[in-house]
N, C-alpha and C positions, 0 to 999 in steps of 0.2 A: 297565625304566625310561621311561616316555614322555618325549617332549618338555621337559614342564615339570620335571623334574628335570635336564636338562640347563642350560634356562635360569635355574633356582635355582642351580646349580653355578658357571655363569659371572658369577651376580650377586656371590655368596660371593668368587669371584677378583677382581672389578671393587672390591669393598670392601676388598680385603688389599690388593693391590696399592696404593690410593692410601693405606693406613697405611702401608705398607713405602717408598714414593716418600717420605711426609711424613717418614719415619724417616732416611731415608737423607740427605737433604737437612739434615735438624737435625746428624746426626753430624757431615757435612761441614762447617758453618758451626762447630761447638762446638773441633772437631780442630784447624781454622786459626785462628781466632779466639781460642779460651781457651789453646790448649795450644804454640801458636807465636809466639812473641815478636817475631817478625820486623813490620817496619810494613806496615800495608794498603793497599790500594788505593784503599779511601774508607771511611768509616766507616759501616755500615748495622746499624741497632740491630735486635738478634734478631726483636723484635716486629714490626718494617716488613718485615724478611727471611720470615718465618714467613708473614706476612700475602699477601704477595706471591705465594708458592710455592701457597699455599694458592686462590690465584685460578688460576692456570696448570696445578693437578693434574687439573682435569675434562679440559683440553685434553691434556693429557698420554696420560690414560686412553683419550682418542678414537683418538688417535694407537696405541696399543695394539691399540683394537677394529679399526680399519682395516685392522693388520697379521695381524688373525684370532688374537689371542692368548687370545679368549676363545671358540674355535670349536673344537668334539671334535675335529676335524681337526689342529688344533693341539697343544692340551693333553693330545694322546693319544701325541704322539710326541715323546718327549724332545728330539732333537737339531734337532728343524725348532724347537721351543719354544724352546730356547738361543739358534740362531742370529735369530730374530725378537725376543727380549729384546734380543738384544745390537743387534740395529737401529733399536729402537721407544726404548730407551735415549738412543744416538748422534742419533737426530730430537729426542728432546727435550731433551737440550742444545742442539741447535741453534736449538728454537724461543725457548729461553730468551733466548739470546744476541740472535736476531731481535726477542724480544719489548722487551731493554732498548733495542737501538737506535730500535725504533718510538716507542718513549715516553720517548727520552732520559735515560734513568733505571737508573743502577746496580743492580743486584740481588745481583750476588756481591761481597761485600768485598775475595775478593783473587783471582787467577786459582787460585789450587790447590782454591777451593772447589769449583769447577766439576768439577776436575779428580776431587777427593776424590767428589763428587757422581757423577760418572759411572760411576766404577769401585766405589763401594758400591751405587748404584740395583741394578747388572748383578748384582753378586755376591749382594746379598738377595734380590731378585725371584727368581732362580733359587734359592735356598734354600728362600723362602719355596713356588715351585712344587712342588720335590720332597717337602717336608712335606705339601702338600695331595694329592700323588700317591700319598702313603704312606699317607695318610689314607684316600684315595677307595680304595686297594688292600685297605685293613682292610675298609671296608664291603661290599666285593662279597665277599668271604672271608666274611660274616656273612649274605649275600644282599640287602644294603639298595642300595638305586638302580640295581640293575641291570633288565636285557630280558630278558625270559623269551620267546624266537624260536622260530617255528616256520621251517624250512627247507622249501622246495618245489623238487624237482629231480632228473632222473635222471641225470644227468651226473657225472664227477668232480668238477667244482666244489663239487657240492652236498657230496661228502663231505670233500672238503677243508677246508670252511669249518665242517662241524659238527666234525672234528679240531681244527680252529685256535682255534674261539671254546668249545671244551671246559673249559679253564682257566679258568672265570668269574670268580679273582681277578686274572687279565691281563687278559681280552678283556671284561670287566664283561657280558658275556651269559651266560645258562643256555639253554641247546639243550634245549628240552622237549617238540617235537617234530618229527618229520622225516616228510614225504610224497615217498615214492619207490619204488625197487625196495630189496627187502631187502639187495643186494649195497653198496645207497649208506650203510647204518649202518656207522661206523666202530668199531673194537673201541674198549672202554673209555668210550663214551658210552651213558648209560643215558636213552635217549627214546623216547615214545610213537612207534611207527611207522604209518603209515597209508599204503596201498598205492595211495589215491589221493587226491589234493588237496581234493574234496568232502567226504570222512569227516573231514578235519581240520579244514575249516571250522566242522563241526557242532561240535566239541569247544573251540574257538577260547574261549568265558567259562568251561568246567570247567577248561582247563588254563590258565587268566588271562593267555592269550599278550597280550602288547605290542609284539611286531615281527614282521612277517613279511619273508625272505626269499627272494624267487624265483631261480632260476637256468634256466629255459628255459620260454621261450614255448611253448604249444601252438596246434597247427593250427586247431583248432576256439577261434574268437576269442570266444566268449562264456563258455569255462571261463577265459579270463584275467581278463574283464570281471566274473567271479563273485569272482575272490579279491582284486582290486582293490578291490572294492564291500564286499565285507566286512572289508576293513582300514579303509576310509573311513565306512562306517556306525558302528565301534565307535571311529573315533579312535585310530587304531593305527598305529605306523610302517610304511609298505610300501618294499622297495626291492627293485630287479631287477640282477641281477649277470648279464650275457653270458655264458653257456659258451663262446663261442668266443674261443680263445685269442689273436685278433689283436687285441681290445680290451685286451688286458693290455700291450701292447709299444707303444713309440713314444711317441706324442703324441697325446691324445684333446680333442676340444673341442666343447661343446655350444652351440648356438646354436637360433636361430628362424629358419627357412626358410620363407617363405610361409604362416607361420601354424603351422607344426609345428616341433617338437623337430627339431633334426638332431645326430646324433651324428659329427662327421668325424673319422675314425682315418688320421694321418699313421703313416708306416713308422718313423720317427724322431723324438725330440726335438728336433733338429738342425735348425731351421726358423728363420724369421723373423729376430731380433736373435740368435740363439744362431748363425745360422751367419755373420752379419757380426763378430760379435766375432771368433769362432773365425780367421776368416780375415785381420783386423787383428792380431791376436796372433801368429799364423804369418808375417806378414810381417814384423811389427816384430823378431822374437826369429831367423828366418833371414838377417833384414838384418844385424844385429849379429854372428851367428855367422859368415856369410861375411867381414866386415872382421877380425873376430879369430883365425879360423883360417886365413888367407890365407899366413903363412907355411909353417903345417905342409901343407897343399895342395903348395905348390912342393918340398917337399923329398920327400914323397911320391913324385910325379912323376918326380923326380929317381933317386930308389931304384927306382921300378918302371921306369925305362928301363933302368938298371944291374942289377936282380936277376931282372927279367922280360920280357925284350925282348920289344916288339911295341908295341900300343896301349895309351895309359896308360889310357883308360876305357873301361867295357861300355857299352854301349847295348844295353837291353833293351824292349821291347815288351810293358807290362804292362797289366792292365784294374783301373779306378778307378773313381770315382763314376759313377754310370748305366753300367756298366761300356764308358764310353769308354775308349778306348788311350791311352797315356802313355807316354812315353818315358822308361825311368827309368836313373838316371846313377848308375854306381857304379866304383869302381876295378877292372881286370881283378884275376881272382884265378885264371882259368883257362885253359888253354890248349887248345884243342880240336883236333880232327883233321881234316886237311885236306877240304874237301867239305860240312862241318857250319857252318852259318849260327850265329853267337854270340848274333844277336838274337832269334832261334826256335829253341833247341835241342831235339831230340827226345833226351833223356837215354840213356830205356833202347836206343833204336835207337843211339845213341852209342857205348853199353858194348857192346851185340851188336858192332860192328864194331871193337872194339877186341878182341872173342874174349872179354868176359868178361861172360859167361852169368848168372853168379851175380849181378853188381853190378845185371844190369839186372832179374834178378826181384826183387832186393830193392827197386829204386826201384819197381815196377809193385806192389809190395806196401806200400809207405810213404809213397809219393809225396814223398819225401826223398832227397837225394844220399846216400849212403854216408859215413861217417867215412873210408875207405881212399880216397878217389876219386883216381884216379889222372891224373886231369887238374888237378889242384893244385899247384902248385911251392911250396916251399918260403915263399918270400916272399907267397905266395898265401894259404897257412895263416896266416902271420902276421896278415896284413891280417882273416882273418876272424875270428881266436883275438881280437883286440883291436876287432873289430867297426871300424875304419877304414874297410874298404873301402864302407859306407853312407856315410861323412861326404858325396859329392858328390851325396847326396841332398836336400840342404839346397839347393843350386840350383832342384831340382823343387820344394821347398817356396816359394823365392822367388815363382819363375813361377807359382804358382798349381795346380800338375799334381797334387801331393801336399799333405799337411797334415804336421804335425809327428806328429801323434798320430791312430789310425783303422788299421782293417782292413790284414792284409796286402796290398798290391798281387799279385791273383794271375796267374797266366799263362795267356792263351786257351787253351791245352788241359785245363787247371787245371778250367777251368767244371763240366764231366763228372763230377767227382768231388765239385762242392758239392751234390749231391742236391735239384736245383730251389732254391736258397737264394738264389742269384747276387744276384738282384734286391733282397734284405732286405739282403744284406752289402754290396750298391754304392749303397745309400740314401744313406752318408755316404762321403766323399771319404777315399781309403787313407792310408795314413800310414806316415811313416819307422821309428817306433815304435809298441807298441800293447800293450793286454791281454797278446796271447800271448807276447810278448818277455818281459814282467816275470812270467811264472809257469809258465816252465820252458823258453820257446825252441825250442830242437830237440830237447831231450828229450819235446816232445808230440808227439802223431798228428795227421794233417792234420784228423781227423776234432774230435779235441779244440781245436785252432785254430780251425777252422769254428764251433763252439759259442761259443768266449770273443770271437770277434769278433761274430759274431750279439748276444751281450748287450750288447757298447759300440756296438754301432749302434742299439740298442733302450734303452739306459738312458744316453744321451748326458747328462754334464754338464760346465761348466767346470771344476769341482775334481775331475772324474774325471780330465780330461787333465792337471792339475798332479801330480796324484797319479803316475800311469804314467811322467810327465816326470823325477820325483825316480826313483824307481823303478828308471827305465831304466839312471838314471846307476851308482846303485849295481848292477845286475844288471852292468854293463859292465864296471865296476871290479874286483869279483868274477870275471869271465869267466864266470859261472853259464851252461851249455846253449849257450854259442857253439861252432861249429865250423867 
């Protein structure tokens, strides 16, 4: 499918969206005026109501267009599309209310008409888009509107693309040819294979190729130019997908620098306004938590003095964002041997000093304190089992040392176990809770925790933070994985 087909599909969506909006507002008017006997805010005749809305519809469609609802990047992704429809409908209603104010003219005969129109527009447009998606998928099944693609590359990315695009009904692509090594041909993909891209370019017309995807740049610049020129002279789509994995994580921006297109790769999406929003959210929530939990802090501090004599709090140096040291605050749950500094304990050495070589070996193997750690008294086990020992970290969040959600703040001596991933892991601020806590907590291995935390750093979103916070509450209540 050439770009022309995408434009035709977008035009069809525009026309149908306009009809659906008109239908939604007509239904809203009839539902309130005809079937509800309560007095109206103002008498608005059906003809005047419909005529006013016909004038507004083009502006509403423009709002949808500005939100990207007619772009393939949106209508091929269901949840993204639904979210933008919700935003577009809400802005459209606000636009109408602003229109009423600017013209000093009432368009809605009653407030409920606006409510009905808001809900009805969203539901009907979502339904319409789902019907259109089903029709589009059915067309792909019969080879209508698909793109016949040539994939050029010798990396695993090329093979993965071919496998992902193989299901034409979902992708809208037909993998017709692959230019690369034989091992790049995925199982189940029936396509022409060419060992060199030059051979594949000779058969573009024979194979009726309508799109080229290249995943590797060749050292010889002329080869790259030939591929691009072949696409341009035939007016077919050309896309370049970098084979380096660094381009698929974090946040990437494309800009023009000194007349040249420049891709800027950030380690994490948590930059700019996202980091500001996260910090404001952390401050407000932690401040409220400190106020509400003050009585509990006092009770736990008294019990700590009575049942676990010694210092109430445990202050430990950990590494947070940019590997900067922070002083982590927790309720003390351990009693250490004399001579061992509780702020920077070498657990294996302390176990050996206790004559527990078995525990030392277990710690060195798993990088976790064992279940039967003899340093933890009964009250300390209670604090750990209920996760109450971590409550003082709210003060770390309030101060800005930690975030509510983020990677686990690691010990300085644990950096060697991260296998060079500490820089990426610390591209965001460490958190009181995180993916590792809602995905198994202490039951996960150290390597599994690191992978989860790297995923969080590279795929942060505010919605992800909210989900993790809610899941954390459920995990703590159930006591799953705590120790």
